[in-house]
C-alpha positions in Angstrom: 91.3 289.0 -59.2 93.4 289.4 -62.3 96.4 290.2 -60.2 95.8 287.2 -58.1 96.1 284.7 -61.0 99.0 286.8 -62.5 100.9 286.3 -59.2 100.2 282.6 -59.3 101.2 282.2 -62.9 104.4 284.1 -62.3 105.3 281.9 -59.3 104.8 278.7 -61.4 107.0 280.1 -64.3 109.8 281.0 -61.9 109.7 277.5 -60.4 109.6 275.7 -63.7 112.6 277.6 -65.0 114.8 276.7 -62.0 115.8 273.1 -61.7 117.1 273.4 -58.2 113.8 275.0 -57.1 111.9 272.1 -58.7 114.1 269.6 -56.8 113.3 271.5 -53.5 109.6 271.5 -54.3 109.7 267.8 -54.9 111.6 267.3 -51.7 109.1 269.3 -49.5 106.3 267.5 -51.2 107.6 264.1 -50.2 109.2 264.8 -46.8 105.8 265.1 -44.9 104.7 261.8 -46.4 107.9 260.1 -45.2 107.2 261.4 -41.7 103.7 259.9 -41.7 104.7 256.6 -43.2 107.6 255.9 -40.9 105.5 256.6 -37.8 102.5 254.5 -39.1 104.9 251.6 -40.0 106.6 251.8 -36.6 103.3 251.5 -34.8 101.8 248.9 -37.2 101.2 246.1 -34.6 103.1 246.8 -31.3 100.7 244.8 -29.1 101.1 241.8 -31.4 104.8 241.5 -30.6 104.7 241.6 -26.8 106.2 238.1 -26.7 109.5 239.8 -27.0 109.0 241.5 -23.6 110.7 239.2 -21.2 109.1 238.6 -17.8 110.8 236.3 -15.3 108.7 233.7 -13.4 109.8 232.0 -10.2 107.7 229.2 -8.7 108.5 228.3 -5.1 105.0 227.0 -4.2 104.9 223.7 -2.2 101.2 222.9 -2.8 98.5 222.0 -0.4 96.5 218.8 0.4 93.6 218.2 2.8 91.3 215.2 2.4 89.8 215.4 -1.1 91.2 219.0 -1.6 94.5 219.1 -3.5 95.9 222.2 -5.0 99.2 223.5 -6.3 98.5 227.0 -7.6 102.1 227.6 -8.6 102.2 224.6 -10.9 98.9 225.7 -12.4 100.2 229.1 -13.2 103.4 227.8 -14.7 101.5 225.3 -16.9 99.2 228.0 -18.2 102.0 230.5 -18.8 104.0 227.9 -20.9 101.0 227.9 -23.2 100.6 231.7 -23.1 102.3 233.7 -25.9 101.2 237.1 -24.6 104.7 237.8 -23.3 108.2 236.3 -23.2 107.8 234.2 -20.0 111.2 233.1 -18.7 111.2 230.5 -15.9 114.2 231.0 -13.6 115.3 231.2 -9.9 114.6 234.1 -7.5 118.1 235.6 -7.6 118.3 235.7 -11.4 114.7 237.2 -11.5 115.4 240.1 -9.1 118.9 240.9 -10.5 117.5 240.7 -14.1 114.8 243.3 -13.3 117.3 245.6 -11.8 119.7 245.3 -14.6 117.1 245.6 -17.3 117.5 242.0 -18.5 113.8 241.5 -17.7 111.0 244.0 -17.8 109.3 242.4 -14.8 109.4 239.4 -12.6 106.7 237.3 -10.9 107.7 235.3 -7.7 105.2 232.7 -6.4 106.0 232.1 -2.6 106.2 228.7 -0.9 103.0 229.1 1.0 100.9 230.4 -1.9 98.6 227.3 -2.2 98.4 226.9 1.5 97.2 230.5 1.9 94.9 230.2 -1.1 93.1 227.3 0.5 93.2 228.7 4.1 89.4 229.1 3.8 89.0 225.4 4.5 91.2 225.5 7.6 89.5 228.4 9.3 92.6 230.6 9.3 92.0 233.0 6.5 95.2 234.4 4.9 95.3 236.1 1.6 97.9 234.6 -0.8 100.4 237.0 -2.3 102.4 237.0 -5.5 105.5 239.2 -5.6 105.6 241.4 -8.7 108.8 243.4 -9.6 108.7 245.8 -12.5 111.4 248.1 -14.0 109.7 251.3 -14.8 112.9 253.1 -15.9 113.5 250.9 -19.0 110.4 251.9 -20.9 107.3 254.0 -20.2 104.8 251.7 -21.9 106.3 248.3 -21.0 105.0 248.4 -17.4 101.4 248.9 -18.7 101.9 245.8 -20.9 103.4 243.7 -18.1 100.5 244.8 -15.8 98.1 243.2 -18.3 100.0 239.9 -18.0 99.9 240.0 -14.2 96.2 240.7 -14.3 95.8 237.6 -16.5 97.7 235.6 -13.9 95.4 236.8 -11.1 92.3 236.0 -13.1 93.7 232.5 -13.7 94.4 232.0 -10.0 90.9 233.1 -9.1 89.3 230.8 -11.6 91.4 227.8 -10.5 90.7 228.4 -6.8 86.9 228.5 -7.3 87.0 225.4 -9.6 89.1 223.3 -7.2 87.2 224.3 -4.1 83.8 223.5 -5.7 84.9 220.3 -7.3 86.5 219.1 -4.0 83.3 219.8 -2.0 81.2 218.0 -4.6 83.5 214.9 -4.4 83.2 214.9 -0.6 79.4 215.0 -0.8 79.5 212.3 -3.4 81.3 209.9 -1.1 79.1 210.8 1.8 76.0 210.2 -0.2 77.0 206.6 -1.0 77.7 205.8 2.6 74.5 207.4 3.7 72.4 205.5 1.3 73.9 202.2 2.5 73.4 203.1 6.1 69.8 204.0 5.6 69.0 200.7 4.0 70.6 198.8 6.8 68.6 200.7 9.4 65.3 200.1 7.7 66.0 196.4 7.2 66.9 195.7 10.8 64.0 197.5 12.3 61.3 196.1 9.9 62.6 192.5 10.3 62.4 192.7 14.1 59.0 194.3 14.2 57.5 191.8 11.7 58.7 188.9 13.9 57.1 190.6 16.9 53.9 191.3 15.1 53.6 187.7 13.8 54.0 186.4 17.4 51.3 188.7 18.7 48.9 187.8 16.0 49.5 184.1 16.7 48.9 184.7 20.4 45.6 186.6 19.5 44.5 183.5 17.5 45.2 181.3 20.4 43.2 183.5 22.8 40.2 183.4 20.3 40.4 179.6 20.5 40.3 179.8 24.3 37.1 181.7 24.2 35.5 179.2 21.9 36.5 176.1 23.8 36.0 176.9 27.5 35.7 173.2 28.3 39.3 172.4 27.3 40.7 175.5 29.1 43.2 173.5 31.1 45.0 172.2 28.1 44.8 175.5 26.3 46.0 177.4 29.4 49.1 175.1 29.6 49.8 175.7 25.8 49.5 179.4 26.2 51.7 179.6 29.2 54.4 177.8 27.2 54.0 180.3 24.3 54.5 183.3 26.5 58.2 182.9 27.1 58.8 182.7 23.3 56.9 185.9 22.7 58.8 187.6 25.5 62.1 186.4 24.0 61.1 187.7 20.6 60.2 191.1 22.0 63.4 191.2 24.0 65.3 190.5 20.7 63.5 193.3 19.0 64.3 195.6 21.9 67.9 194.5 21.8 68.2 196.0 18.4 68.0 199.5 19.9 71.8 199.8 20.3 72.6 198.7 16.7 69.8 200.9 15.4 71.2 203.8 17.3 74.6 203.3 15.7 73.1 203.0 12.2 70.9 206.1 12.6 73.8 208.0 14.1 75.8 207.2 10.9 73.0 208.5 8.7 72.7 211.6 10.9 76.4 212.3 10.4 76.0 211.9 6.7 73.1 214.4 6.6 75.1 216.8 8.8 78.0 216.6 6.2 75.5 218.0 3.6 74.8 221.0 5.8 78.6 221.4 6.5 79.3 221.3 2.7 76.8 224.0 2.1 78.5 226.0 4.8 81.9 225.6 3.1 80.4 226.8 -0.2 79.0 229.9 1.6 82.3 230.4 3.4 84.3 230.2 0.1 82.3 233.1 -1.3 83.9 235.4 1.3 87.1 235.5 -0.8 85.0 236.4 -3.9 83.4 239.3 -2.1 86.9 240.4 -1.0 88.3 240.1 -4.5 85.4 242.1 -6.0 85.9 244.8 -3.4 89.7 244.9 -3.8 89.4 245.0 -7.6 87.0 248.0 -7.4 89.4 249.8 -5.1 92.3 249.1 -7.5 90.2 250.5 -10.4 89.4 253.7 -8.5 93.1 254.1 -7.6 94.0 253.9 -11.4 91.6 256.5 -12.5 94.2 259.3 -12.5 96.9 257.3 -14.2 95.5 254.6 -16.4 91.8 254.9 -17.2 91.9 251.9 -19.6 93.1 249.6 -16.8 90.6 251.2 -14.4 87.7 250.3 -16.7 89.1 246.8 -17.2 89.3 246.4 -13.4 85.7 247.4 -13.0 84.7 244.9 -15.8 86.7 242.2 -14.0 84.8 243.1 -10.7 81.6 242.5 -12.6 82.6 238.9 -13.3 83.2 238.4 -9.5 79.7 239.7 -8.7 78.2 237.6 -11.4 79.9 234.6 -9.8 78.3 235.5 -6.5 74.8 235.6 -8.1 75.4 232.2 -9.8 76.6 230.6 -6.5 73.6 232.1 -4.7 71.2 230.7 -7.2 72.8 227.2 -6.8 72.4 227.4 -3.0 68.8 228.7 -3.4 68.0 225.6 -5.6 69.4 223.2 -3.0 67.6 224.9 -0.1 64.3 224.8 -2.0 64.7 221.1 -2.7 65.3 220.5 1.0 62.2 222.5 1.8 59.9 220.8 -0.7 61.0 217.2 -0.1 62.0 217.1 3.6 59.7 219.7 4.9 62.6 221.9 6.1 61.7 225.6 6.4 64.5 227.5 4.7 62.3 230.4 3.6 64.2 233.0 5.7 67.6 232.1 4.2 66.2 231.9 0.7 64.7 235.3 1.1 68.0 236.8 2.2 69.8 235.1 -0.7 67.3 236.5 -3.2 67.6 239.9 -1.7 71.4 239.7 -2.0 71.1 238.7 -5.6 69.0 241.8 -6.2 71.7 243.9 -4.6 74.4 242.2 -6.6 72.5 242.9 -9.8 72.4 246.6 -9.0 76.1 246.5 -8.3 76.7 244.8 -11.6 74.7 247.4 -13.5 76.4 250.2 -11.6 79.9 248.8 -12.3 79.1 248.2 -16.0 77.8 251.8 -16.3 80.9 253.1 -14.5 83.3 251.2 -16.8 81.4 252.6 -19.8 81.6 256.2 -18.3 85.4 255.8 -17.8 86.0 254.5 -21.4 83.9 257.3 -22.9 84.9 260.3 -20.6 88.1 259.2 -19.0 86.9 259.9 -15.5 84.3 258.9 -12.9 82.3 261.3 -10.7 83.2 261.2 -7.0 79.6 260.7 -6.0 79.3 257.6 -8.2 82.5 256.2 -6.7 81.0 256.8 -3.2 77.7 255.2 -4.2 79.5 252.0 -5.5 81.6 251.8 -2.4 78.5 252.1 -0.2 76.7 249.4 -2.3 79.7 247.0 -1.9 79.9 247.6 1.9 76.1 247.0 2.2 76.5 243.8 0.1 79.4 242.5 2.3 77.3 243.2 5.4 74.3 241.3 3.9 76.6 238.3 3.1 77.8 238.1 6.7 74.1 238.2 7.8 73.5 235.3 5.3 76.3 233.3 6.9 74.9 233.9 10.3 71.4 232.9 9.2 72.7 229.7 7.7 74.5 228.7 10.9 71.6 229.6 13.3 68.6 228.6 11.2 69.1 226.6 8.0 71.9 224.3 9.3 70.0 223.4 12.4 66.9 222.6 10.3 68.9 220.2 8.1 70.5 218.6 11.2 67.0 218.1 12.7 66.1 216.0 9.6 68.7 213.5 10.8 67.2 213.6 14.3 63.9 212.2 12.9 65.6 208.9 12.5 66.2 208.9 16.2 62.6 209.7 16.8 61.5 206.8 14.7 63.8 204.4 16.5 62.5 205.7 19.9 58.9 205.2 18.8 59.7 201.6 17.9 61.6 201.0 21.1 58.6 202.5 23.0 56.2 200.1 21.4 58.4 197.1 22.0 58.8 198.2 25.6 55.0 198.7 26.0 54.2 195.3 24.6 56.9 193.7 26.7 55.7 195.4 29.8 52.3 194.0 29.3 53.5 190.5 29.2 53.6 190.1 33.0 50.0 191.2 33.1 49.1 188.6 30.6 50.9 185.9 32.6 49.2 187.0 35.8 45.9 186.8 34.1 46.5 183.3 33.0 47.7 182.2 36.5 44.5 183.5 38.0 42.4 181.6 35.5 42.1 178.6 37.8 39.5 180.3 40.0 36.7 180.3 37.5 36.0 180.0 33.8 34.2 183.3 33.8 37.1 185.2 35.2 39.4 183.4 32.8 37.3 184.4 29.8 37.3 188.1 30.9 41.1 188.0 31.3 41.5 186.5 27.8 39.3 189.1 26.3 41.3 191.9 27.9 44.5 190.3 26.8 43.3 190.0 23.2 42.4 193.7 23.1 45.7 194.7 24.6 47.6 192.6 22.0 45.5 194.0 19.2 46.5 197.6 20.1 50.1 196.6 20.2 49.8 194.9 16.8 48.2 198.1 15.3 51.0 200.2 16.7 53.6 197.9 15.2 51.9 198.0 11.8 51.9 201.8 11.8 55.6 201.8 12.7 56.4 199.3 10.0 54.5 201.4 7.4 56.4 204.5 8.6 59.7 202.8 8.3 58.9 201.4 4.8 58.0 204.9 3.7 61.4 206.1 5.0 63.1 203.4 2.9 61.3 204.4 -0.2 62.0 208.1 0.4 65.1 208.9 -1.7 64.7 212.6 -1.5 67.8 213.4 0.4 70.1 211.5 -2.0 68.4 213.1 -4.9 69.1 216.5 -3.5 72.7 215.7 -2.9 72.9 214.3 -6.4 72.2 217.7 -7.7 75.5 218.8 -6.2 77.6 215.7 -6.8 76.4 214.6 -10.3 79.4 216.1 -12.1 82.0 217.5 -9.6 84.5 218.6 -12.4 81.8 220.2 -14.5 80.4 222.0 -11.5 83.9 223.3 -10.6 84.5 224.5 -14.1 81.2 226.3 -14.2 81.6 228.0 -10.9 85.1 229.2 -11.8 83.8 230.8 -15.0 80.0 231.1 -15.0 79.9 233.8 -17.6 81.3 233.7 -21.1 82.0 237.0 -22.7 81.2 237.2 -26.4 82.9 240.2 -28.0 81.4 241.9 -31.0 83.6 244.6 -32.4 81.8 247.7 -33.8 83.8 249.3 -36.6 86.6 246.8 -36.2 90.2 247.9 -37.2 92.5 245.1 -38.0 95.8 246.6 -36.8 97.1 249.4 -34.7 98.9 251.1 -37.6 95.6 251.6 -39.4 94.0 253.0 -36.3 96.9 255.5 -35.9 97.0 256.5 -39.6 94.5 259.4 -39.2 96.6 261.0 -36.5 100.0 260.6 -38.2 98.6 261.6 -41.6 97.0 264.8 -40.2 100.1 265.6 -38.3 102.2 265.1 -41.5 99.9 267.5 -43.4 100.4 270.2 -40.8 104.2 269.6 -40.8 104.1 270.0 -44.5 102.5 273.4 -44.1 105.3 274.4 -41.7 107.9 273.2 -44.1 106.3 275.4 -46.9 106.5 278.6 -44.9 110.1 277.7 -43.9 111.2 277.3 -47.5 109.0 279.6 -49.5 108.6 283.4 -49.2 105.2 284.7 -48.3 105.9 288.2 -49.5 105.1 289.1 -53.2 107.6 291.4 -55.0 106.4 293.8 -57.7 107.8 294.0 -61.2 107.0 295.8 -64.4 103.9 293.7 -65.1 102.8 293.7 -61.5 102.6 297.1 -59.9 100.7 298.6 -57.0 99.5 295.3 -55.8 96.9 295.4 -53.0 97.4 293.4 -49.8 94.5 291.2 -50.6 95.8 290.4 -54.0 99.2 289.5 -52.7 97.7 287.5 -49.8 95.5 285.3 -52.1 97.9 285.2 -55.1 100.8 283.8 -53.1 98.5 281.4 -51.1 97.5 279.6 -54.3 101.1 278.4 -54.6 101.0 277.1 -51.0 97.6 275.6 -51.6 98.7 273.7 -54.7 101.9 272.3 -53.1 99.9 271.4 -50.0 97.4 269.4 -52.1 100.4 267.5 -53.6 101.7 266.8 -50.1 98.4 265.5 -48.8 97.8 263.4 -52.0 101.2 261.7 -51.6 100.6 261.1 -47.9 97.1 259.6 -48.4 97.9 257.5 -51.5 101.0 256.1 -49.7 98.8 255.2 -46.7 96.4 253.4 -48.9 98.6 251.6 -51.5 102.1 251.6 -50.0 101.3 250.8 -46.3 97.9 249.3 -47.3 96.1 250.5 -44.2 92.6 249.4 -43.6 90.2 251.9 -45.2 86.4 251.4 -45.7 86.0 254.6 -47.8 89.3 255.4 -49.7 87.8 258.4 -51.6 86.5 259.9 -48.4 90.0 259.4 -46.9 91.5 261.3 -49.8 88.9 264.1 -49.5 89.6 264.4 -45.8 93.3 264.8 -46.6 92.7 267.5 -49.2 90.3 269.5 -47.0 92.8 269.2 -44.1 95.6 270.4 -46.3 93.5 273.4 -47.5 92.6 274.5 -44.0 96.1 273.8 -42.4 98.1 275.6 -45.1 95.7 278.6 -45.0 96.1 278.9 -41.2 99.9 278.5 -41.2 100.3 280.8 -44.3 98.1 283.4 -42.7 100.0 283.3 -39.4 103.3 283.8 -41.2 102.0 286.6 -43.5 100.4 288.4 -40.5 103.2 287.9 -37.9 106.3 287.0 -39.9 108.7 284.8 -38.0 106.6 285.0 -34.9 103.8 283.4 -37.0 106.0 280.5 -37.9 106.7 280.0 -34.2 103.0 280.2 -33.4 102.4 277.5 -36.1 104.8 275.2 -34.2 103.2 276.0 -30.9 99.8 275.1 -32.3 101.3 271.9 -33.6 102.5 270.9 -30.1 99.1 271.7 -28.5 97.3 269.7 -31.1 99.5 266.7 -30.7 98.6 266.6 -27.0 95.0 267.8 -27.1 93.4 266.6 -30.3 92.8 263.0 -29.1 95.1 261.5 -31.7 96.8 259.0 -29.4 95.1 258.9 -26.0 91.4 259.6 -25.5 90.8 263.3 -24.8 89.0 262.3 -21.6 92.3 261.1 -20.0 94.4 264.2 -20.8 94.6 267.2 -18.4 91.7 269.6 -18.2 93.4 272.3 -20.2 93.7 270.1 -23.3 90.1 268.9 -22.8 89.1 272.6 -22.8 90.9 273.4 -26.1 89.9 270.1 -27.8 86.8 271.5 -29.6 88.8 274.5 -31.0 91.7 272.6 -32.6 91.6 271.9 -36.4 93.4 268.6 -35.8 90.3 267.3 -34.0 88.1 267.3 -37.0 90.7 266.3 -39.5 91.5 263.2 -37.5 87.9 262.4 -36.8 87.0 262.7 -40.5 89.8 260.3 -41.5 88.8 257.8 -38.8 85.3 257.8 -40.2 86.7 256.9 -43.6 89.1 254.3 -42.2 86.6 252.3 -40.1 83.4 253.3 -41.9 81.2 256.4 -41.4 78.4 256.6 -38.9 75.5 258.7 -40.3 76.6 262.1 -41.4 79.4 262.4 -38.8 82.1 262.5 -41.6 80.5 265.5 -43.3 79.9 267.3 -40.0 83.6 266.9 -39.2 84.6 268.4 -42.6 82.2 271.3 -42.0 83.7 272.0 -38.6 87.1 271.9 -40.1 86.1 274.4 -42.8 84.7 276.6 -40.1 88.4 277.7 -39.3 88.7 279.2 -42.9 86.7 282.4 -42.1 88.8 283.2 -39.1 92.0 282.8 -41.2 90.6 285.0 -43.9 89.6 287.7 -41.5 93.1 287.7 -40.1 94.8 287.6 -43.5 92.6 290.1 -45.3 91.5 292.6 -42.6 93.5 292.4 -39.4 96.8 292.0 -41.2 96.9 295.5 -42.5 97.4 297.2 -39.0 100.2 294.7 -38.3 102.3 295.3 -41.5 104.2 298.3 -40.0 104.7 296.4 -36.8 106.1 293.4 -38.6 108.4 295.6 -40.7 109.7 297.3 -37.5 110.2 293.9 -35.8 112.0 292.4 -38.7 114.3 295.4 -39.0 115.3 295.1 -35.4 116.0 291.4 -35.8 118.1 292.1 -38.9 120.1 294.6 -36.9 121.4 291.9 -34.7 123.1 290.2 -37.7 122.1 286.9 -36.0 118.6 286.2 -37.3 
């Protein structure tokens, strides 16, 4: 051990006595830090400056209008983009946009066609046609820019989906609102006309019954009474005829109410039909996510999370429909249990899909891939859900819609009952008249006839009273308008809710305020390794003997010279880490732990690089560079290790970079449990391997290295 420290002391004296050597040492101590600082500064906040990426926008949309539905998707997109600072949106014409993308003036271009809104709302016309937005991107200009512009286009697509659902829902609610007002007015008119007519008829019948009672009490004055009643009969017949004449107007009024009720069922049908595009969007988004798995896992995970919002919208709309159907069932006696059951079953399927998509997105973000069996399972679930939705549409048309329409038919039934009563009473009038005509034969027969007539009119009066009570109950029944009011109360608010039923509240775990701070562990670790390579490139690893140092053992020379490398390496790592903290002012929750991670990394890295050089000479230097390249790609410093090729995933646990970077990340964002110390221990686990190579395995290689170097020198080129 004495020789070890003697070698180290001699190395320090030689450096201190040579000014040029000191300048070189200062230079190799600072150069790695500059390498780290420049890279960290260059990547400080790249995604915060994307407004400089120019994207051309061309709006050719002519809009669409049908009844209460009005939409201009192109104008909506342009209005929102003018308030969006995500990228440098440039609004221009089609020729400039296309030429600009080809020339590199624009990174990308978005062209909204003339029929965009018409195709977007084709669901209400019955001729479904998916709208398209033309997207041009120049992938030659920059490798990362297309990924950034893709995010902008995804935002446009989400905005279009949201606007579509909002406009459709709001328009349907407005239509129902207008219909409800007309229906309420029509219903009141029907009830008023029918009850007024029946009350007149009932009053006349009761008056006639009173007269008949008087006939029975005053048989002696039958002639006079007979004449009086014969005169009354035409008036009663005329009244009944007037009541019956209302049938046509009643039919018209009830028909209007029936049409209004049928509009309710039609509106529900339109809402169900509008969900078809949501199912399609969810399915397409999942397919797009699976297609991106091999190229852009981050975008794939984001696509799956977007698909989750579509499926959550389906659940929300289904719950709205279930609520309406239950109201119809409870208040109008309509049996919608079959359709409600199917909707509830579909919601259960959708919840399973949401859970599966959420889990899949998490798997992609954590592992960078998604098992094929899970993809197949998700596709099968989506296909089953789509099939269930078509069954729901069919059930609504064949069952629920017809039940709602039958509710309107009840008005017809009521009117027919009334008409039947009026006809029955009117039909009995000839009988009454005949009875009175035959009264001249005898008082006894006259009395029997009057009694029969009184009983007949009494039954008619009872029937009329029951009908009046039924119609008055219909007037007081506001259940249908109440149900529709659930839909039409706030059309705009309903549209906004349906377009975005779920609000995402993001809570960052171990938040990092900028990209530069997040990349500091990688570039600092890289700079420390580069510093070790610079050391073996400048300083000699061989120890020469002199008068004071003779017969040095290989172990003494190995450890003695390494102390110099170790000391300069500590200086390099200290400058790098202090510059990160105080010059660049990166975010760091634990500065001392950050410094310690830098020192431990320097110790391990310089030992590995020094050992390779001592053991293999120039080949060892080359191996150090090779290891550097492998670690840049495979240590998870930039991209998650889950997205890199399988080779790098395999070597990831065996790279010193892995644990140096992870330890610094723990210090930057805040440590979790004992992960920081475990990372340092794993990093130190490389030390025994380096020592075994440097102290034991190096000896058989000495002669080989000498032979190799001799042959290299013979070329006079190296």
